[in-house]
Structure formats: structure tokens, C-alpha cells
N, CA, C and O of each residue as an XYZ file, in Angstrom:
576
protein
N     -14.414    -49.073      8.277
C     -13.898    -48.744      6.971
C     -14.342    -47.345      6.540
O     -13.578    -46.606      5.919
N     -15.585    -46.992      6.876
C     -16.092    -45.679      6.509
C     -15.306    -44.575      7.190
O     -14.962    -43.580      6.551
N     -15.013    -44.730      8.487
C     -14.254    -43.720      9.205
C     -12.868    -43.556      8.631
O     -12.355    -42.438      8.578
N     -12.251    -44.628      8.203
C     -10.914    -44.548      7.619
C     -10.943    -43.727      6.335
O     -10.060    -42.900      6.112
N     -11.943    -43.945      5.494
C     -12.062    -43.179      4.246
C     -12.337    -41.708      4.545
O     -11.776    -40.828      3.892
N     -13.194    -41.436      5.522
C     -13.501    -40.060      5.892
C     -12.264    -39.356      6.410
O     -12.005    -38.208      6.046
N     -11.491    -40.031      7.260
C     -10.263    -39.438      7.787
C      -9.241    -39.206      6.677
O      -8.541    -38.193      6.673
N      -9.158    -40.133      5.748
C      -8.208    -39.983      4.636
C      -8.570    -38.769      3.781
O      -7.692    -38.012      3.366
N      -9.862    -38.585      3.520
C     -10.309    -37.444      2.728
C     -10.055    -36.151      3.496
O      -9.556    -35.180      2.926
N     -10.394    -36.129      4.784
C     -10.179    -34.943      5.610
C      -8.705    -34.585      5.673
O      -8.332    -33.421      5.527
N      -7.871    -35.590      5.891
C      -6.429    -35.358      5.958
C      -5.896    -34.854      4.617
O      -5.052    -33.960      4.582
N      -6.381    -35.419      3.526
C      -5.949    -34.978      2.195
C      -6.343    -33.544      1.910
O      -5.541    -32.766      1.393
N      -7.594    -33.184      2.249
C      -8.040    -31.812      2.032
C      -7.285    -30.830      2.909
O      -6.954    -29.731      2.464
N      -7.010    -31.208      4.142
C      -6.247    -30.341      5.039
C      -4.832    -30.142      4.504
O      -4.320    -29.022      4.494
N      -4.212    -31.209      4.067
C      -2.856    -31.105      3.508
C      -2.847    -30.227      2.264
O      -1.924    -29.438      2.061
N      -3.879    -30.365      1.428
C      -3.954    -29.537      0.217
C      -4.120    -28.065      0.571
O      -3.497    -27.199     -0.044
N      -4.970    -27.780      1.574
C      -5.190    -26.390      1.977
C      -3.936    -25.767      2.577
O      -3.659    -24.588      2.358
N      -3.183    -26.552      3.328
C      -1.969    -26.037      3.953
C      -0.835    -25.917      2.952
O      -0.059    -24.963      3.014
N      -0.725    -26.848      2.046
C       0.409    -26.869      1.114
C       0.168    -26.076     -0.162
O       1.130    -25.758     -0.861
N      -1.078    -25.742     -0.495
C      -1.367    -25.027     -1.736
C      -0.611    -23.711     -1.848
O      -0.049    -23.434     -2.908
N      -0.570    -22.877     -0.794
C       0.199    -21.640     -0.926
C       1.682    -21.891     -1.165
O       2.357    -21.075     -1.791
N       2.185    -22.999     -0.677
C       3.603    -23.291     -0.845
C       3.926    -23.699     -2.270
O       5.043    -23.471     -2.736
N       2.957    -24.306     -2.982
C       3.229    -24.698     -4.353
C       3.386    -23.493     -5.256
O       4.163    -23.540     -6.210
N       2.672    -22.413     -4.982
C       2.837    -21.183     -5.762
C       4.243    -20.645     -5.627
O       4.800    -20.116     -6.589
N       4.828    -20.773     -4.442
C       6.196    -20.311     -4.231
C       7.163    -21.142     -5.046
O       8.158    -20.620     -5.550
N       6.884    -22.432     -5.181
C       7.774    -23.297     -5.940
C       7.688    -23.005     -7.428
O       8.646    -23.254     -8.160
N       6.551    -22.479     -7.891
C       6.368    -22.192     -9.303
C       6.784    -20.781     -9.684
O       6.622    -20.386    -10.838
N       7.313    -20.018     -8.745
C       7.714    -18.644     -9.032
C       8.812    -18.628    -10.084
O       9.555    -19.597    -10.244
N       8.899    -17.532    -10.782
C       9.907    -17.391    -11.826
C      11.308    -17.477    -11.228
O      11.547    -17.019    -10.111
N      12.229    -18.068    -11.984
C      13.597    -18.157    -11.474
C      14.155    -16.777    -11.171
O      13.998    -15.846    -11.961
N      14.796    -16.652    -10.038
C      15.402    -15.383     -9.646
C      14.465    -14.469     -8.891
O      14.886    -13.421     -8.403
N      13.187    -14.850     -8.784
C      12.262    -14.014     -8.021
C      11.941    -14.700     -6.709
O      11.828    -15.924     -6.640
N      11.795    -13.900     -5.679
C      11.485    -14.445     -4.360
C       9.996    -14.751     -4.289
O       9.191    -14.002     -4.842
N       9.615    -15.823     -3.627
C       8.201    -16.130     -3.490
C       7.495    -15.065     -2.657
O       8.081    -14.498     -1.734
N       6.231    -14.798     -2.989
C       5.507    -13.725     -2.314
C       5.327    -13.997     -0.831
O       5.184    -13.053     -0.053
N       5.330    -15.247     -0.416
C       5.152    -15.558      0.994
C       6.341    -15.087      1.818
O       6.237    -14.977      3.039
N       7.465    -14.807      1.174
C       8.655    -14.385      1.892
C       8.777    -12.876      1.996
O       9.679    -12.380      2.672
N       7.893    -12.136      1.346
C       7.948    -10.680      1.407
C       7.443    -10.183      2.756
O       6.480    -10.715      3.309
N       8.108     -9.158      3.273
C       7.591     -8.494      4.474
C       6.366     -7.703      4.049
O       6.319     -7.211      2.921
N       5.382     -7.569      4.910
C       4.153     -6.876      4.513
C       4.371     -5.395      4.252
O       5.220     -4.753      4.870
N       3.594     -4.873      3.331
C       3.563     -3.442      3.036
C       2.105     -3.048      2.903
O       1.497     -3.236      1.850
N       1.547     -2.505      3.969
C       0.141     -2.112      3.985
C       0.025     -0.756      4.672
O       0.505     -0.571      5.791
N      -0.617      0.186      3.992
C      -0.696      1.554      4.493
C      -2.139      2.056      4.496
O      -2.969      1.607      3.706
N      -2.417      2.985      5.387
C      -3.689      3.706      5.406
C      -3.343      5.170      5.168
O      -2.564      5.762      5.914
N      -3.925      5.742      4.132
C      -3.668      7.134      3.772
C      -4.921      7.958      4.049
O      -6.032      7.524      3.745
N      -4.744      9.144      4.625
C      -5.870     10.051      4.841
C      -5.512     11.436      4.315
O      -4.338     11.789      4.204
N      -6.538     12.208      3.996
C      -6.352     13.566      3.515
C      -7.445     14.438      4.114
O      -8.607     14.037      4.168
N      -7.073     15.628      4.562
C      -8.040     16.587      5.084
C      -7.509     17.998      4.946
O      -6.307     18.195      4.773
N      -8.384     18.973      5.019
C      -7.971     20.371      4.938
C      -7.614     20.879      6.330
O      -8.372     20.692      7.282
N      -6.469     21.513      6.440
C      -6.005     22.055      7.704
C      -4.490     22.087      7.737
O      -3.828     21.679      6.784
N      -3.951     22.572      8.834
C      -2.505     22.733      8.937
C      -1.816     21.615      9.712
O      -0.588     21.575      9.780
N      -2.589     20.715     10.291
C      -1.995     19.548     10.958
C      -3.062     18.481     11.089
O      -4.256     18.763     10.987
N      -2.626     17.263     11.315
C      -3.566     16.160     11.470
C      -4.411     16.333     12.726
O      -5.509     15.784     12.822
N      -3.896     17.100     13.691
C      -4.637     17.329     14.930
C      -5.840     18.251     14.714
O      -6.843     18.139     15.419
N      -5.742     19.158     13.743
C      -6.820     20.122     13.521
C      -7.661     19.799     12.296
O      -8.754     20.347     12.148
N      -7.187     18.931     11.418
C      -7.908     18.614     10.184
C      -8.627     17.282     10.315
O      -8.010     16.258     10.610
N      -9.909     17.302     10.100
C     -10.670     16.051     10.093
C     -10.442     15.361      8.752
O     -10.499     16.013      7.710
N     -10.186     14.065      8.760
C      -9.980     13.359      7.485
C     -11.219     13.448      6.594
O     -12.336     13.158      7.022
N     -10.994     13.853      5.354
C     -12.084     13.946      4.383
C     -12.113     12.729      3.477
O     -13.174     12.309      3.016
N     -10.944     12.167      3.227
C     -10.836     10.973      2.393
C      -9.834     10.036      3.037
O      -8.923     10.468      3.745
N     -10.012      8.754      2.784
C      -9.072      7.752      3.274
C      -9.019      6.609      2.271
O      -9.984      6.342      1.554
N      -7.875      5.945      2.236
C      -7.703      4.794      1.349
C      -6.720      3.825      1.975
O      -5.832      4.222      2.730
N      -6.884      2.570      1.660
C      -5.910      1.560      2.077
C      -5.081      1.185      0.861
O      -5.583      1.160     -0.263
N      -3.822      0.896      1.093
C      -2.912      0.520      0.015
C      -2.030     -0.611      0.503
O      -1.261     -0.447      1.450
N      -2.142     -1.747     -0.141
C      -1.298     -2.899      0.169
C      -0.407     -3.150     -1.039
O      -0.897     -3.301     -2.158
N       0.905     -3.194     -0.811
C       1.835     -3.377     -1.929
C       2.530     -4.737     -1.924
O       3.027     -5.168     -2.964
N       2.576     -5.403     -0.817
C       3.206     -6.726     -0.781
C       2.269     -7.672     -0.066
O       1.791     -7.370      1.027
N       2.010     -8.779     -0.655
C       2.700     -9.399     -1.766
C       2.317     -8.846     -3.137
O       3.052     -9.066     -4.100
N       1.203     -8.141     -3.261
C       0.819     -7.555     -4.541
C      -0.026     -6.316     -4.294
O      -0.553     -6.145     -3.195
N      -0.170     -5.438     -5.302
C      -0.937     -4.212     -5.114
C      -2.425     -4.493     -4.958
O      -3.024     -5.221     -5.750
N      -3.012     -3.897     -3.916
C      -4.449     -4.030     -3.681
C      -4.883     -2.965     -2.687
O      -4.082     -2.123     -2.282
N      -6.128     -3.002     -2.302
C      -6.670     -2.049     -1.340
C      -7.734     -1.182     -1.990
O      -8.129     -1.409     -3.134
N      -8.194     -0.183     -1.241
C      -9.229      0.712     -1.760
C      -8.645      1.875     -2.549
O      -9.394      2.667     -3.122
N      -7.342      1.991     -2.589
C      -6.686      3.051     -3.369
C      -7.049      2.865     -4.840
O      -6.907      1.758     -5.359
N      -7.517      3.922     -5.535
C      -7.957      3.767     -6.921
C      -6.839      3.447     -7.913
O      -7.112      2.925     -8.994
N      -5.604      3.745     -7.572
C      -4.485      3.454     -8.474
C      -3.415      2.666     -7.703
O      -2.257      3.076     -7.632
N      -3.824      1.540     -7.134
C      -2.935      0.782     -6.254
C      -1.653      0.342     -6.960
O      -0.572      0.467     -6.386
N      -1.744     -0.162     -8.169
C      -0.560     -0.663     -8.868
C       0.464      0.438     -9.122
O       1.653      0.249     -8.863
N       0.017      1.579     -9.622
C       0.964      2.655     -9.910
C       1.472      3.310     -8.629
O       2.623      3.746     -8.577
N       0.631      3.387     -7.589
C       1.082      3.945     -6.308
C       2.157      3.049     -5.701
O       3.150      3.546     -5.171
N       1.968      1.746     -5.772
C       2.971      0.812     -5.252
C       4.269      0.904     -6.055
O       5.362      0.834     -5.492
N       4.142      1.061     -7.372
C       5.333      1.201     -8.215
C       6.105      2.462     -7.832
O       7.334      2.445     -7.757
N       5.381      3.552     -7.591
C       6.037      4.801     -7.176
C       6.744      4.636     -5.836
O       7.885      5.066     -5.672
N       6.062      4.012     -4.879
C       6.662      3.806     -3.559
C       7.851      2.858     -3.635
O       8.845      3.057     -2.937
N       7.762      1.840     -4.466
C       8.904      0.938     -4.640
C      10.089      1.680     -5.240
O      11.241      1.389     -4.916
N       9.803      2.644     -6.120
C      10.867      3.421     -6.758
C      11.643      4.295     -5.790
O      12.797      4.637     -6.049
N      11.017      4.661     -4.671
C      11.702      5.490     -3.669
C      11.932      4.698     -2.377
O      12.181      5.279     -1.321
N      11.847      3.376     -2.471
C      12.036      2.481     -1.320
C      11.139      2.847     -0.144
O      11.545      2.725      1.012
N       9.933      3.292     -0.434
C       8.969      3.608      0.612
C       9.198      4.919      1.325
O       8.494      5.225      2.288
N      10.173      5.709      0.877
C      10.477      6.996      1.511
C       9.520      8.057      0.968
O       9.740      8.599     -0.115
N       8.472      8.347      1.714
C       7.462      9.293      1.258
C       8.018     10.698      1.086
O       7.501     11.464      0.274
N       9.056     11.052      1.830
C       9.677     12.365      1.670
C      10.394     12.493      0.323
O      10.639     13.605     -0.145
N      10.725     11.370     -0.291
C      11.433     11.391     -1.573
C      10.492     11.645     -2.746
O      10.949     11.857     -3.869
N       9.182     11.627     -2.499
C       8.234     11.940     -3.570
C       8.270     13.442     -3.804
O       7.819     14.218     -2.962
N       8.802     13.847     -4.935
C       8.965     15.261     -5.239
C       7.929     15.707     -6.263
O       7.273     14.889     -6.908
N       7.799     17.010     -6.396
C       6.831     17.563     -7.335
C       7.264     17.257     -8.765
O       8.413     17.483     -9.143
N       6.326     16.741     -9.549
C       6.609     16.418    -10.941
C       6.901     17.690    -11.726
O       6.335     18.747    -11.445
N       7.777     17.581    -12.697
C       8.083     18.723    -13.552
C       6.944     18.966    -14.520
O       6.263     18.031    -14.940
N       6.744     20.202    -14.865
C       5.713     20.557    -15.824
C       4.342     20.747    -15.202
O       3.368     20.984    -15.917
N       4.247     20.647    -13.875
C       2.971     20.869    -13.198
C       2.986     22.272    -12.622
O       3.916     22.656    -11.912
N       1.955     23.029    -12.931
C       1.859     24.391    -12.437
C       0.627     24.507    -11.549
O      -0.482     24.164    -11.959
N       0.832     24.989    -10.343
C      -0.262     25.155     -9.384
C      -0.361     26.618     -8.983
O       0.620     27.360     -9.033
N      -1.551     27.016     -8.589
C      -1.734     28.385     -8.101
C      -1.045     28.528     -6.746
O      -0.708     27.536     -6.100
N      -0.847     29.746     -6.337
C      -0.211     29.995     -5.042
C      -1.258     30.166     -3.946
O      -0.966     30.667     -2.860
N      -2.482     29.739     -4.250
C      -3.567     29.804     -3.277
C      -3.194     28.972     -2.044
O      -2.738     27.835     -2.167
N      -3.392     29.547     -0.869
C      -3.074     28.826      0.364
C      -4.358     28.242      0.944
O      -5.166     28.943      1.553
N      -4.517     26.966      0.741
C      -5.649     26.203      1.269
C      -5.049     24.880      1.743
O      -5.167     23.860      1.064
N      -4.396     24.903      2.929
C      -3.574     23.769      3.343
C      -4.318     22.430      3.390
O      -5.469     22.331      3.814
N      -3.595     21.418      2.933
C      -4.082     20.047      2.905
C      -3.061     19.197      3.650
O      -1.862     19.273      3.381
N      -3.542     18.392      4.583
C      -2.640     17.523      5.334
C      -2.895     16.072      4.926
O      -4.037     15.620      4.836
N      -1.811     15.368      4.687
C      -1.862     13.954      4.326
C      -1.177     13.168      5.432
O      -0.098     13.538      5.896
N      -1.809     12.087      5.847
C      -1.162     11.187      6.807
C      -1.088      9.803      6.192
O      -1.964      9.385      5.435
N      -0.019      9.107      6.539
C       0.164      7.724      6.108
C       0.612      6.945      7.331
O       1.571      7.325      8.003
N      -0.072      5.873      7.611
C       0.281      5.027      8.744
C       0.189      3.572      8.312
O      -0.661      3.204      7.501
N       1.068      2.756      8.861
C       1.034      1.337      8.539
C       2.406      0.722      8.597
O       3.223      1.050      9.457
N       2.648     -0.185      7.654
C       3.898     -0.936      7.605
C       4.411     -0.938      6.170
O       3.653     -1.187      5.233
N       5.696     -0.662      6.004
C       6.332     -0.754      4.686
C       7.505     -1.720      4.796
O       8.473     -1.463      5.512
N       7.404     -2.835      4.077
C       8.419     -3.894      4.106
C       8.768     -4.302      5.536
O       9.933     -4.511      5.876
N       7.738     -4.408      6.354
C       7.899     -4.864      7.727
C       8.275     -3.790      8.728
O       8.336     -4.066      9.926
N       8.529     -2.560      8.266
C       8.907     -1.453      9.154
C       7.718     -0.520      9.350
O       7.001     -0.209      8.399
N       7.515     -0.079     10.581
C       6.401      0.818     10.921
C       6.573      2.166     10.221
O       7.675      2.712     10.166
N       5.467      2.696      9.687
C       5.463      3.981      8.991
C       4.458      4.906      9.676
O       3.320      4.521      9.946
N       4.898      6.127      9.949
C       4.013      7.176     10.460
C       4.465      8.472      9.796
O       5.562      8.963     10.063
N       3.621      9.021      8.937
C       4.016     10.147      8.099
C       2.900     11.186      8.093
O       1.720     10.845      8.019
N       3.283     12.440      8.169
C       2.337     13.548      8.050
C       3.007     14.648      7.249
O       4.166     14.984      7.493
N       2.282     15.206      6.297
C       2.836     16.285      5.489
C       1.731     17.264      5.120
O       0.621     16.866      4.768
N       2.050     18.542      5.207
C       1.098     19.591      4.849
C       1.530     20.181      3.508
O       2.685     20.565      3.324
N       0.578     20.244      2.576
C       0.800     20.852      1.273
C       0.003     22.153      1.230
O      -1.025     22.283      1.895
N       0.481     23.105      0.451
C      -0.188     24.412      0.415
C      -1.587     24.342     -0.194
O      -2.451     25.147      0.155
N      -1.822     23.390     -1.102
C      -3.165     23.174     -1.648
C      -3.219     21.788     -2.300
O      -2.206     21.092     -2.372
N      -4.399     21.394     -2.771
C      -4.561     20.055     -3.344
C      -3.769     19.852     -4.623
O      -3.305     18.743     -4.889
N      -3.609     20.885     -5.408
C      -2.829     20.771     -6.639
C      -1.392     20.375     -6.324
O      -0.828     19.490     -6.967
N      -0.814     21.028     -5.342
C       0.567     20.715     -4.948
C       0.638     19.294     -4.396
O       1.593     18.570     -4.676
N      -0.353     18.892     -3.621
C      -0.382     17.527     -3.087
C      -0.416     16.507     -4.227
O       0.344     15.539     -4.224
N      -1.301     16.731     -5.198
C      -1.431     15.789     -6.305
C      -0.192     15.751     -7.189
O       0.069     14.740     -7.840
N       0.570     16.829     -7.222
C       1.782     16.876     -8.040
C       2.936     16.109     -7.386
O       3.896     15.740     -8.062
N       2.847     15.872     -6.090
C       3.858     15.085     -5.377
C       3.394     13.631     -5.369
O       2.331     13.320     -4.833
N       4.176     12.754     -5.954
C       3.757     11.366     -5.992
C       2.425     11.244     -6.689
O       1.395     11.013     -6.056
N       2.453     11.400     -7.992
C       1.223     11.531     -8.769
C       0.194     10.452     -8.476
O      -1.004     10.730     -8.528
N       0.612      9.239     -8.173
C      -0.345      8.179     -7.903
C      -0.589      7.965     -6.426
O      -1.705      7.633     -6.028
N       0.426      8.148     -5.610
C       0.321      7.814     -4.194
C      -0.753      8.644     -3.509
O      -1.574      8.092     -2.777
N      -0.773      9.951     -3.725
C      -1.708     10.821     -3.035
C      -2.997     11.064     -3.821
O      -3.829     11.873     -3.410
N      -3.164     10.384     -4.925
C      -4.375     10.542     -5.747
C      -5.424      9.516     -5.320
O      -5.634      8.504     -5.988
N      -6.059      9.796     -4.218
C      -7.124      8.888     -3.734
C      -8.339      9.690     -3.294
O      -9.335      9.113     -2.858
């Protein structure tokens, strides 16, 4: 009798652990897809001074996860994910914000982004003339 009760408890706890994530999907707002159905969006961003990723040692790095929800070591994960969602993950579409003025000082900064966006592999490298110009492009994405 004791073994039967132990097995029943074990089976119940296992079923609860396996089915718990599925109940959240059932409680999702009408018209919204459950988070378990989203393709992953997780990126690693690096920044260093130089003219290419081959010559510039990374000085800073951050992780950014946008699906199923914003997280990671990026200091502004929620706004960075919102910006990337606004351009469908196309990092080249992040343009310089209006009203930002930067010096013409040439101190090249290279940014790399690697990972997955909505299930598709991402490999991106871009050189900006200086940090001000980098920060003006995608105000939240490159601010790490």
C-alpha cells in the first residue's frame, strides 16, 4: 500500500511538472500565441574599438533574449527587444535617430551580433565611426 501511494504522488508531481508550462499557454490572452510556440530569439552582442571584428578585441558583451520574453545581461532588454521587433530583427534597418549630433572624430567601433532571431541564424558586423554614432543607431540595442 505504501508503494502505491508513493508512486501515485510521484506520478502526480511528474504530471504537474510536465503539464504546468502547458497551462500557461491555455491561459494566454485571446488572440495571442502562447510563448511556447515562439521561435527563439537570443543574441550575443559585442563591441570593441577597431575597423573589423578580426582586429578589434571585444571590450563589452551582452546577451539579449527576446522570445519568449525580454531578458539577458543587456541593461535595456525590454526596449532593445521592442526596437528589434519594430524592424523585424533587421539590424541594418536601425538608422540614426534624428536630433542626435556627433563629432566627426574617427575612432572606429565595431559591433557584432550573433545568435538566433525568430529561429533564423544571425551573424552581423558593423563598423561605426565612433561610439556616439553607434549609440545613435538603435538607441537601445547597442547601448550595453
